[in-house]
Each structure stands twice: as C-alpha cells, then as structure tokens.
N, C-alpha and C positions, 0 to 999 in steps of 0.2 A: 510516673507522668500521669496526671489526671487528664480527663478528656475535656477540660475546660479550654475553650478556643483561645483565650488570651495567653495560655501557656504553651501552646503548640507552635512550633517553629518548623515549617516544612521546606525541605530542599527537593526540588525536582531535578533529577539527574538524567539529562538528554532532552534537548529543546528542538526536536524535530516536529513532524505533523502531529504527534501525540503529546509530547511533553510541553510545547509551548502553549496550546490551548488550556491544558490542565494547570500549568503554572499561573496563567492569566486569571483563571477562574478561582483558584486557591487564594490568590492574592487579595480577593475581594472579602474574604472571611478570615484569613490567617496571615501571619507574618511569613511570607514565602520568598525563597530565593531560587532563581533558575541557574542551573549549572550546565555547562556543555564544555567538552574538551576542545572545541574549535574556537580559537580566539577570533577568527574571522566572523564566524556566526555570531558570537557575542557582540562584537563591534557593530555588526549590522543591525542587531536587535536593539542596541543602545541608541542607535541613530533612528530608530523607528521604522526599519525596513525588515519585512518578513518575506523571504522568497517563497515561502510555501502558501502565502495569501490565506493563512488561517486566521491571523489576528491583525486587527486594523492598526494603523499608525498612531491613531488617537489612544487606543488601549495600551500599545507598547510605550508610548511616551509617559504614561502615568506610572509605569513600573520600571523605567530604563535603568534606575539605579540598583535594581535588584537582580540584574544579570551579572554572571561572573564566569570565568574559565579558571579561577584559582580555587583549589580544594580548601585552603584555609578559610575561605569566606563562608563556607557551610559547615564549618566545624562545630558551630554552636547550635546546630539544628537538632531536633530530637525526632523528627520524622523524615525518612528519606524515601522518596518515590522514584522508582527506577523505570524509565520509559526508553531505554535503548533498543536499537532494532535487533532482531533475531534473524539474520539471513541464512542461506544455505551456501555450502561449498560447491565446487564444480561437480562433485560426485553425488550431490543431492543430500548430503548428510548435514546435520545442523552445524552452523558456525557460531559457536559460543564465545567468541573472543570479545564482542561488546559487553556481554553479561560478565565475563570474567574480569575485564578491566574495571567495570562499574563496581564490582564486589571488592576488588582490591583497593579501589578508591575509597569506598565508604567505610570498609572494615576498621582502619586505624582511627577513624573519627567517631566510631560508636562509643556510646557511654551507657552506663547502667540504665535500664528501662526504656532505651530508645526503640523505636519501631522502623522496619524496613518493609516497604511495600512494592512489590513487583508488578508491573503492568504488561511487560513484554510477553508476546505469545510464545508458549513452550509446549513440550510434550508433558502429559501427566506425570508428576513426580520430580520434575526437574528442579523446581524452586528448592525443595528440601534435600534432594539428593546431590545437587551440584552447587547452588548458590549458598546455602546455609554453611556447608563446611568451609567454604572460602571465607565467609563473614566471620566464622569462629576462629579461623587460622589467623586472619589479619587484625582481628579486634583483641584476641586473646580473652574473649568473653564466651559464656556458655549459652547456647540456644535455649530459649524458653525461661531460663533462670535469669539471665542478665540482659538479654534483648528479645524482641518478639519479631515475628515475620508475618506479613499478610500478602495476599494476591488478589488483585482486581483487574482483570483482563481489559485492555483497551478496546473501545468499540467505535473509535473514530472513523468516519468515512470521508477521506480527503475530498475536498472540493464541494462537499454537500452542506449547503447553508440551511437546509430544512432540518435535517437530522444531525444536530450539533451535539456537543459533549453533554450539555445540561438536559437535553431532551430525550436522551437514550437511557433506559433502565440500566444501572450499574451493578454487575455481579461483584460482591465482596465476600472475602474469606479471611481466616486467620488460623495460626497454629494452635489456638486454644480460645476459650470464650472470651477472655480479656482482650486479646488481640483483634478478634473479630469485632467486638464492641468499638475499639478505638478506630478501626478502619472504617466501619460503618458510620461513625460519628463524623469524621472528616469529610467523607464523600456525600453524606446526606446534606451537609451545608451547601454543596454546589451543584447537585443533580436533582433538578426539579421533577424528573420522571420517577425519582425513587430508587431504592436499592433493593437487591435481591441477595439475601444471606445463604451462601452455599455452605453445606455441611462441613466442608474440608477444602483445603488448598488444592488438593488433587482433583476434586470435583469441579472446582472453578477453572482449573487449567484445562481439564477435559472439555468443559462446556465451550470454552473459547475456541480450541483447536477444531472442534467438530462444526462450528458455525461456518468456517471457510472451506472445510473438507466437504460438507454437504452441498455448498454452493458450486464448488468446483466440479463435483460429480454431475450435478444438474445441468451445468453448462456443457460439460463433456458430452452428455446425452443428446442435447439440442445440436451441438456441433456435428456429432455423428449423423443425426437425423437430417441435417442440412446437406451433408454430402450425399446421402441417399436420395433426397428430394432433387438435388441437382442432376443426379443421373437420370431421374424420372421426369426431368424438366418441369418441375412444380416449384412455385415460389414458396420458400420456407416461411416468410413472414405472413403470407396469405393463409398458410396452413395453421400457423400459431394463433393468428387472429381468429380463425374460426373456431379452433380448439378451446380457446380461453373464454368462449361463451358459456362453458359449463363452469359451475361455481367452484369446483375442487380441482381445476386444472391449474398447475403452476406455471406461470407465464415467464419462463426463462428465455433469453434470446441468444443466438449464436454470437461468437466473437472471439477475439484474440485475448487469452486470459494472462494478464501480467500483474504487475503491482507487488507491493510488499507482503501481501496476505494470501490471497486465494491461490496464487502459483507457487507459494512457499510453505504455508502451514501444513498441508497434507503430508509433506516430507518429514516434518517433526514427528507426526503421529505414526507414519509407517516405519521410521527409524526405531522408535521405542518398541513397537509391536514386534518388529524383526529381532530385536535384542532379547525380547521375551520368548522368542521361538515361533512367534505367529507371523506368517507372511501374507499380508493383505493382497487381494486380487482386484476387487472393485475400485479401490482408492487409487492404486497404481495404474490401473487400465485407464480411469479418467484422466489422470495426469498425462499418460502417454497420448491420449487423444488430443488433449489441449495443447501439449507441446508440439504436436504435429501440425497444428493449424497454420502457422506462418508458411511452412512449406507448401501446404495445400493451396492457400490463396495465390501464392507466386506461381505454382504449377497451373492453376486455372487461368490466371491472367496471361501467362506466357502461351499457353495452348490457344487462347483466343487471338493473341497477336499473330500467331502462325496462320490461323484461319483467315485472318484478314490480309495475309500475304506480306506481313511485316516481319523482317528478319531480326530476331531479338538481339543479335550481335551489333546491329546498326541502330537499335532503339534507345530513346532517352526516356527516363522515368522521373516522376516527382512523388515523393511520400510526404504526405501532410498530416498534421496532428500526431506528433511523436510521443506524447505522454501515454501513460497506461490507461487512462480514462479521460473522457471529455471534461472541459471546464475546470481543469486542475493541472498545476504545473509539475506534478510528480512524475518523474521518469524511471523510477526504480523498477527494474525487471520488466520494462516495456517491451512488448514483442514487435513494436515498430522496428526496433534496431535489427531484430532477426530478419524481418522482411527485407530491410535495406541490405544486409550482408548477403542474403541469397540473391537478390536482385543484382548486386554488384558483381557477382560471379557469372552472370549470364547476359547482362546488358551492356551497351556501350557507355552509358553514362547514367548516374542516379544522383538527383538533388533532393534535398530534404528542407522542410519548413515547418516551423511552429511558432505562432505568435505569443504563446504564453511562457516560453522558456528562454532564458538568456543564452546567448551563443557559447559563452564560456562553460556553461553547465552541459551543453549538448556535445560539444566537440570531443571530449574524451570517449563518448559512446559511439562515435562515427568512424568508419574505416576510412583510410586515406583516399579512397576513390570517390567518396561522397562529398558533394559540395553543399554546405549549409547556406541557404539563402535568407536575406533580409527582405527582399522584394521579389515578386513573382512575375517572370516574363510571360508574354501571351503567345499563343500558338506554337509552342516549342515541344510539347510532350506527346510521345506515343502511348505512354501508359501513366495513369495517375492513381494513387492510392490515397483515399481519405480514411484514416484509421481511427483517430479520435476526433469526432465532429464538434469541436468547440463552438459555442454560440457565436463567437466573433467571426468564425469561418462561415457558418451556415448563413449568417445575416448578409453575406456577400451575394448570395442567390445563385441559382442554377446558371445563369448566363455568365457569370464570372468563371465557374469551373469549365464551362464549355469553351470559353475564351482561352483557357490555358492549353487546350488540346489541338493536336494536329488533326487533319482529316483522317477518318477512320480509325481514331485512336481508341484506347480501352480505358474506361473509368471504373475503378473498383470502390464502390461505396460500402465499405465493410459492414457498417451498422445500419445501412438503409436509411441514413439520416435525411437524404433529399427525396425519398420516396420515389414516386413515378415522374418527378418533374425533369429528370435527366436520364438518358439511357445509360445504364450501368450494370456491373455485376454486384452481387452482394452475397453475404452468407445466408 
C-alpha cells in the first residue's frame, strides 16, 4: 500500500467519544467507514443524532451512509483504526475484552500490506504483546512481513470545544519506519497542530498512560490538601488563588476524579509494573486518595446536617450534575453515582438530576432507592450536591439553588462553581 491518499481506505472501529470525531475528520481526506458493534448506535448516527455531542448533526448527515455495524462493510479497507474503550475490572485490573473483540473482528479481514493503528490507552507493551498475536492468529498473516501495526494514543477531551481533535498535537508511532511513515501520513492530513513521531510503539503507549497518571496524582495532592485546610478552617480555593500567583505553581483544583481516563489509566500502568516485580507506591496512593473523595464529601455534609440538628435518617437530598465533568454528557465512571449510593444508605430519600443526559442512560447506574427527576421542586431538600456544574445549571443563578432548599439546609458546591454567591460547602 502506498501512502497516496486516494488509495487509502480507512475503517474506524468503535464510534464513541474518540472514534466518531476521528471518523468525521478522516472522512474529509480519505474514503472512511465508521464501524461499531452497537446497531442502535449506528442507527442513531445515521439519523444525525450523536448522544456524545461531539459531532454536529450537519456533519453526521454528510457521512451517514458510511456508518455500519456489519463487519463485511469494512472488509475492503486497508487501514483499521481501533478506538475501543479500555476499562478496568472490579479488582482494578485491565479489562481487555473490547480490544480482544476488536482484534478478532479485524484479524479475518486483514490482507497483505494492511495497517492496524490502535488508539486505546494501554500499558507499555500491550499492543505488541497482546493485540498483535491475536491479529496474527485470526488473520493467518505474519506481523511486519504481511501486515503492519501503529499506535497513536487518543487525546480527546470530551466536551471541550476549544481543544478538539485537530488542535491537539498527535503522537504517532509504528512497528518500523514504513509503518511510522504511513501512520504519520494519515494523521498529518487531519491534525492541524501537527504530529510527534515517537521512537517506538512502547514509547507512545507510555507517553499516553503517564499523561493521565500525572494528572491523577496532582489532583490527589490537592484533594489531600483540601482536607487539611478544611480542618484548619481555611478556604482551599483562596489558598490556591494565592499560590498560583507564582509562575511555576501548577493550578490543579480539588474534585471527584472519574471518567474514562484519569480514574482508570493509572491502574493499567501499575498492573504492568506489578507484573514486572515493581510495586508502585505514589501512583496507588494517589488513586486511593481520589477513590476516597466521595466518602469524604458525604461525611462532611452529614456532619454539617447533624450540627444543624437535622437527623440524616429523616433528611432528603438532591444530587445534581451526574456526569464525570461539566458540560459533557459522559457518565462513565462518574463519582456522582458513588455519592448517591453512599447517601442512599444514610438518608431518607435521594433524588438525582442532570439536564444533559437522557433518563434511559442514567437509570442503569442509579440504585432503586434513588428517583431520577425531570423537573426540580422548590423548598424540598435538606442537602443538595452540585457535582458537575453544567453551564445550563449555573445560568439558573444562586436564587434558583436557594429556592430548592429547606430552611437550614446544606448546599455542597463541590467545585465552588457559584463562588461566594451562596452559602455552601466546597472542596
């Protein structure tokens, strides 16, 4: 396969937050087909509806004929870009089933000189140690001789319209010089910010996994500091605002760390490290701190309820903003559900509300004791949590949130989104 654009036929496998924007951009320069195993997802995209809000209806309708859930429709492609999720199991070990299924799907379709590029976040070495043997097994072809493999880690930031796919430098890598050049060629067509050629697939894998590991540790430090400052009766945000006046201070803020990356990727790295006989301390300590935060915010709010002479067993609570971050409908690994579960075991009633997420998506994540609301009643709640402060919620103004509360109630503005405009707890 030459690197002439007209000869390249790309299949993007997995059309979620990462795959769909990628497929949309590739379609502008190459013959591109988007594949997903979910027929419902494909039907939705074909009708111009993207529940992730990453690609506009106008853009979708331009390429609606290029979406498929049938493997035969991507059999004539010669570049396969894999963008499936890499979650973790309950024991925090990597769940490689999505990658496993993708390799088994692509393997039988591979032909001589085809290229497979992985974008999914993994531990260093996984692409060649795990994915390549599966591709060889199911294709009956030989790695590097018959087909090539590259790795270009995703850097999508869900809900971020400023830092989008084309404006973020793309790391590219390949199993040899030929594959690196091919990977670099196709991504250079769509990435305005440019590409960075990593020296190997392992280097690219490691670069990606440490991006989120570093962020996780930094947030864990601030979360720990916020607990200390709370004991000292100091406002954490005031401390951070003062500290960031120095040029080399890194302005991380406390919060509930969820989502598909930051709360997951460190476990991939520590899993591999442990398998090699090295047992990380700092990374896992940071993870432990961040995993504890839902319990901490509930503990603090319950404590204040009691100081206000409100019996938690008779109290009602509302949790607002259920996604893992503001202005984004992504609920993967959202810690709001942990908060709800803990509250449900201690309070009389817990309601939930999020204007950005459809109810059918939320219900599987809510326990039976929690009621999902479409409209918010006034003057009903002893305790209110604002976890992900969507713009649509903040625009309602402080008076709206005050109106939801009973007298002497507790308002926990987790990210201090409302500032001093309302009496509240915050991290």
